[in-house]
N, C-alpha and C positions, 0 to 999 in steps of 0.2 A: 481415430479416437485415441489410440495409444500415444500418438505423437502429441496431441493436445494434453493428455494426462501427464506426459513426461515434462512438458513445459510448466504446467500448472503445479507440479510437485517439485520442480527443480529450479526454475527461474525465479529467484527470490528478490530481484532488484525492484526498487521503487521507480516507477516511470512517470508519476504525476509531477508536472511542473506547476507548483502551487501558485507562483507569481503570475504565470500565464493565465491560469484559471481565474485568479483574482481580477486580472485586467479584463478578461472577457466578460465576467459578470458585471463589472463596473461599466463596461462599454454597452452591454445589452440592457442594463437598467441603471441609468445614471442618477441613482438616488444616494445621497450622502450617507456613507457608512454601511450600505447594504451588504457589500462583499465582506467587510470585516465582521458585521453582525452574523452573517451566515457561518463564517468560520468559528466564531466564538460560541454561538448557541447550538451549532450542529457539528461538534467535533468529529463525529463518526459518520457523517453523511457521505463522504467521498473516501474510497479506499485509495491507498497510494500506489496500487498496482493494477494490472489488467488481468483478464481471464481469457484463456485461449480455448477455442472450439474448432472442430474440424469443419471442412466444407460440407460433408454429408450431414452433419448435425444441423448446420444452418439451413441447408436445403430442406431437410425433413421438417423443420419448424415452419418454413414458408409453405410447404405442401399441406401441413396440418391446418394452418390458418385458412388457406384457400378452400380446403375441403369443408371445414366447419361452416364457413360463410356461404358456400354453395348449398349446403344442407339447410341452413337457416332460411334460405330463399324458397325452399320447397313448400308448396301449398299444404301438404299433409303435415309437415313439421310445424308450420305456423299454426295450423288449426289445432294441433295437439298442444302446442305451447300456450296459445292464447286462451285455450279453454280453462286453464287454471290460473291465468294472470289477472291482476286487477283491471277493471274497466279502462282506467286511464292508459294502460299499456297497449290498448287496441288502437289508439290514435297513431297513425303513420303519416306524418306531414311531408316526408321526403328525405330529410337528412339521415345519414348513416350513423353518425356518432363519431366524434373525434377521439383519438388516443384510446382505442381499444387496447387492452393489455392481456396478452397470453403468457402465462407463467409456466416454465418447464424446469424439470430436473434432468440432468444429463446422466445417462447410464451407459454401460457397455453395449447395450442393445440400441442405444440412440436416445433422443430426447423423449421425455414423458410429460404430457400435459397435466399440470396440477390444478390450474384454476384459470378462469376467464373473468376479466373485470372490465366494466365500463369506467370512465373517468380515471384511467390509470395516471398517477402523478409521476413527475420526474423526467418527462421526455425532453423538455428544453434544457434542464440541468445536465442531463446525460449527453445531449448534443454538444454542449460547451465542454463538458468533461472529456469527451472523446478527442477534442481538438487541443487539449492541454496536456498531451503525453509526449514524452521524449524517449527515444530508444535507449536502452541501457548499454548496448554494444552495437557495433557495426553490423553483424549478421542479422540482428533483429530489426534493423532499420528497414529492411526490405518488406517486412510485414506491418510496419507502422505507417504505411501509406494512408492518407486521409482522403477518401473519395469525396467527402463533403466537408467544407469548412462551415463555421457557424453561420455565415451569411447565407449559404445555400440551404442549410437546415431551416433558417428563418423563412426563406422563400417557400420551401416545401410546406412548412406548417401554416403559413399565412394562406397559401393557395388552398389548403385543406379547409380552413374556416370559410374562405370565400366560396368554395364549392358547396359547403353546407348551406350557406346563405342562398345561393342560386338554386339549389335543389328545391327550395320552398318559395323563394321570392323572385326567381327568374332574373330579369335584367334590372330590377330595382337597385338603387344605390344603398350599400351598407354604410350607415352613418354612425351608429353607436353600439358599443358592446359593454356588457357587464360581466365580470368574473365573479361568480357567486359561490360562497360557502358560509357555513355557520361560523360566526365570530372569526372572520378570516385572519385577523392579525394573530390569533392564537394557534392557528393551524401549523403543523410541522413544516409544511412546504409553502408557507406564506410568502417567502421571498420569490418563489416561482410565479405566484400570482402577479406580483409587481413586474416581473420580467415580461409576462404576457401582456400586461397593460401597456408597457412601452413598445412591445412589438406592434400592437394595433396603432398606437400613436404614431409610430414611424411610417405607417401606411395611410396616414391622414384620417384615422377613425377615432372619434372620441371614445375613450374607454375609462372605466372605473372598476374598482374592486369593492364589493358590497356584501353586507350581511342581508339575508332575505328579509329580515325585519324592517330594513330601510326601504324596501320596495312597496309600491302601491299599485293596486288594480283599480283604475277609474276611467270612465268614458271609453271603455273598450280597448284600453292600452295599458301596458306595463310601464310604470314610471319609477325613476330614481330621482327624487327631488323634482326639478323642472326638466329633466332629461327623459324623453321617450326612449324606451329601450328597444332596439331592433333585434339584437342577438344576445342570448344568454349562454356564456361558457359555464356549464354546470359542473361544479366540483363537489356537490352534495353527496352524502352517502344515504340520504333519504331518497332512495331510487324511484319511489312512486309518489313523492310529494305528499305524504300522508300527514306530516306534522302541522299543527295549527300555524306555526310561524312561517310556513311555506305556502299559505293560502293564496297569496297574490301570484306566486309562480304557478300554482295549480290552475288558477283561473286563466292565466295568460296561455298556458300550454293547451288547455282544453279548447280555448277559442282560436288557437293558431295565431294569436296576436303578436307573438315574438317567436323567433327561431331559437329552438333549444338544441344544444349539442354538448354532451350526450343527453339522452332522454329516456323516458320510461319504456318506450317501445324497443329500443336497442337493448336495454337491460333484460327485458323479458325474453327476447329472442336469443340472446347470446350469453348472458352472465348469470342467469338463474342456475344455482348449483345442481338442480335436478337434471340439467342437460348432461352433466358428466356421466350420469347413469345411462342415458340413451346413447351418448357418443362412444361409450366403451362397450356397447352391446351390439354385436353384428346382426343378431336376429331382429332387434328393434329397428336398426337402421334399414335393413332389407324391407321390413314391413312399411317403412315410410317412403320407399322408392329410391333410396340412396344408391348411387351407382356402385358397381363392384369395385371400381378403382378407388373411390373415396372410402368405401368400407375397408379396403386393404390398407390405405394410408392410416386410418384411425386405429385399425387393429394393431399397428406397430407403435403408435404414439399415445394412446389414451388408455390408462389403467382402468381395470374394472371397478365399478362402484355400485352400491345399492342403497336404498333408503332404509333407515333403521326403523324397525317396527316390532310389535309384540311377537309376531310370528318368527322373526329371525334373531330376536334378542339373545336367546341362549347360545346360538351358534356364534354370533358376533362376539359375545363376551368370552367364549371359550377360545376364539381365534383372534382376540383383540390385538395381539402383538403384530398382526399382519395388516392392520388398518389404521387409517387416520380418520378422525371423526370431525365433521364440519357442519355447522348450522346452515340450513338452507338460506336463511335470510342474513347470514353474517357477512362480514367484510374485514379486510385488514388483519387477518389472523386472530380476530377476537373470538373467544370461546371455542377455539380449535384445539383438539386434544390428540396426542399421539397415543395409540392404543397401549403400548407397553408401559406407559406412565399412568394409566387410568387407576383411580381408586373407586371403590364401590359407591362412595358419595357422588362423585362426578358422573359415574355411569347412570345412576338414577336420574340425575339432571338431564343427561342425554336422552334417556328414555321418555322423560316428560316433555322434552322439547321436540324440535323438528330437525333431524340430522340426516346426513348421508354418511356412509362408511366407504371410504376410498382406499383401494389397495395401496399400502405404503410403498413409496418409491424413495429410496435414499437420495439425498442431494449429492452433487459433485463436491469435490474437495479442492481447496487451494491453499498451498503453503504461503504464508505472508510473514515477512520480517516485522516483528513487533518488539520494540526496545532491544534490538539485537538478537532476538531469539526467533527461530523459525517456528511459526505457530500454525497448527492445522485447523483451518476454518472451512466452513461450508459455503456453497454458493448455489443460487438458482439463476435462471435466465428470464428476462422479461422482454417479449417482443411487442413493441409499440406499433400498432397497425392502423390503417385506414382503408376502408373499402376493400378488404381482403388482402391488402398488400402490406408487407412488412417494411416500415420506414426505418426502424432503428432497433437493434438488439443490445440490451445492456445486462450486466450482471449485478446481483446484490450479494455481497459477501457478509457472512454473519457467523455467530456461534449461538447455540441454543436450539430450542424447538422450532422456531420460525424466524423469518427476517425481522430485524428489530432496530437497526441503526444505532445500536448501543455498544457495538463490539469494537475494541481497539484494533485497527488494521482493517476493519470492515467498512461497509457502506456501498454506494453505487460504484461500479467498476466498468470501464469500457471493455467491450468484447472484441478480440482479435480473431478473425476467421482465417485459419491457416490455409496456405496454398495447397495444391495437390501433393500427394504423399512423397514423390521423389524430391520435390523442391524442399519440403519440410525436413526430410531426412538429411539433405545437404545442409540445411540451415542449422539443425541441431549439431551436426558433425563439426560445424565451423564455430560454434559458440565457445567462449573462453572456458578453459578447463576449470577455472576457479568457480564456475557455477555448479560443478559437481553433477552435471546431467548425465544420465545413462538411459538405456531402454528399460531399466528396472525402476518402478515407481517407489519412492521412499515410503516407508510405513509410518504410522502414527508415532511409533516409538522413536523413529529417526527425528520426527519433528520435535518431540519432547527433549531430545538431546541437544537441540539448538544447532541446526545446520547453518553453516556460514556461506554467504554467497561468494 
């Protein structure tokens, strides 16, 4: 952990090869001007640097993901969860749900789970970003090994979708896919939708990006114009398909007429924020029959949380500086409040709503050179997973209360998992003296003074 912090606070070099990233995006989605548009309209989508984490941190993330998904398979857990889930979430057609997202803050005690999401965006963009990095010096070259190139990531991601299809349709042939979101062209990650469309096209599958309003339910089939839809890659944040504009999708899902991934069942089992209360409570886990080993894993990585109620309101207000307040039905940091920033007006809105209070865990910090000045930014980690396995870990660098993709020097960042301690110690010892690295982590005051790489 200390070695990773030393590099995160001392290695200020820019490692992003912007031209290589541009070329990879163009290769992955040969749409005229797409790569240029991405740079122009998303100037803070990609950070120019990487984030370093230790091998134990990475391993703890993997262990946490595996433990949570084992718990989600327990009959007692499912019965408890589905008892308060909408009826549509009771449908389980077989698919697990692509691109689960587990978000963590890194602390001196290890990674701490902050949130779980279905339909986590950015996986394909991060796969390309990870392969568009160049080592800033020879010693770091040894940790810039790329175990996967973007071709291999494409194979892994496509195999995941194919597995989703087969889990419901067995050996039938997948012919058509629709990537669905509301007004998809206006979505922040709209370029990624187009990249996924081309991924399917390269594998011989007809694919389109569509607004749900363009879909029709007729004759027991979901249609986009004259194309019968086999599989829906669902990027909606209407997790239970409640909105009138999503009626065709609701009908198709209820009937099992198309394969949906991710889907309401996965969201109910894994991404409902009330689960953070259970996962951070060992007594509750024991009552559900969770193994002692999995209880121990989560005791180390899941901060305590509780539901906001009239009974605990006075206590939570008095201790608000120690909590983050999140709406149970929220997503994307909307209506999320840091306790030490709460006003009485907002507190009344929280009490009138449906919120959890999660023990505050400070994010990690990364010094980034911005216009020649070393700037102290925050970061979190997102593990993109499928079927309890971590496929890719990426960081999001930002400034402010939550991730925002509006921070100069911020955005998605590749994660470098450091080798074991002896190797890392030798690596740091061999880094150029001009980096100014030492075992002492620079303070925020150092950052404000403008450290030079």
